N, C-alpha and C positions, 0 to 999 in steps of 0.2 A: 504494499501499500504506500509506504513511506520509503522508497529504495532511497533517495538521497534527500537531506534535510539541511537546509541553509541556515544556520544558527549565527544571528548578527549579535556582535558583542561590542560594547561601547568603552570597556576597561574601567568600568566603575562598579561598586559593590551591587547594583542590581541585575549585574551579569547572573549571579550564583543562582537568582530564580529559575531564570532558563535553563542554565546548566544542569540543575537537580532534575528539573522536570524532564528535559531531553536525555538524560541518562537512562530513565526507565524507559520511556517510548522507543528510543533508539535499540536499546537490548529486545524489548517486546516486536518489533517491526524489523529487525535486523537490517538495520539502516546505515548507511554511509553517511558520515556528516562533514558539512564544510564550515568551518569559521572563517566568520567574515568580520573585519573590522575595519572601518573606513576612518583614515588618520584626516583629520580636518583642520589642523593647526596651518600656521601661515607659510611653512616650507612645504609642506604638503600640497596645500593648495596652490600655490605657485610653481612649484615644480613637478608635480605628480611623483611617477615612479624613481625619478630621479633625485629625489629630495634626499638630505641626509641632515638629520637634526636627532637631539636626544629625543624627541617625540617617537619617530620611526623607530628607534634602537629600542625604546620601551614598549612600543604597540608589537613589535615583532616578537621579543622576549614574553610577553605576555600571551599572545595566539599561542607560542610554542609551549607554553607551560599548561594552558589549558587542552591544548591535542594531547599532549604526554598524559593528562589526567583521564581522559577518554579512552586513550590507547591501553592505559594499564588496567582497565576493566575488560579490555577486549571488543570495544567499538572504533570502528575504522573513522579515522578523521584526519582531513587535511586543513592548512589555513591557507588564507588568501588576505593580501592587506590592498586596500584600495585607499583613493585620495579623491578628497574633495568633499561636496555636501552629501551626508551621509544618507538621505533618503533616495537622493538621485542616484548614487553609486548602489544602493540594494536593488533598487527599480531595474538599473541596468545590467547587475549581473543576472538578476531571475529571468529577464527576457533574453541575454546572451546566451547563459548556460543552462539555465532550466534546473528546477528542483520539484520535488513532489509536494514540499511545505518549507513554510520560511517561519522559523520559531525566535521571537525576539521577547526581550524583557519590556516594560513600560516604566517609567519613572512617575506616573500615577499624577500628574499636574491637573489641575482641574480649572474651568472656565476660563477666568482670566489669562492665567499663565498659559494656555491652550491657544488662545487668540492670539497673544504676542510672540510667544514661542513658536508655535506650530507645533506638531509631533511628527517625530520619524515614522512612528508605527501607525498612525492615522493615514499619513500619505502613501506608504508602503500598502497598506491595507486596501486602498480604494484604486491601487495604481498595478496591481500584479493580477494574474488569473489564476493562480494557485492558492490552496489554503493559506491563511496564516493564525499561527497559534500566538497567543498575546497573554504575557502574564504579569501582571501588577507587582514589581518588587514590595517587600514588606519595608 
């Protein structure tokens, strides 16, 4: 059912909600995971894949730690680092590479915060044709 699950990570503690849930789901569905983080700092937005910055080094190391966590319990996972606006890059990834499910944690902003900040989750949810699993972080 969910051969490939795209797990979007933002490198904050909210990621733990989706990581814990996806561990169980991926084991049940025997899924392959793609762990995607979008670097959105100045260097990443300006230079894309050519960016060199502490942010890129930290993001790459974080993705590798999460990948190793899944691999250690027998869930195949790979990592991808994208550069730019998170919602745009997630949508582009789904459209170009495809998956069976997008899994993401939400920060749980409400009302005015959503109006002013927008939400990556909402934008992704309304722009892709695959199911989107949203988990609100505690």
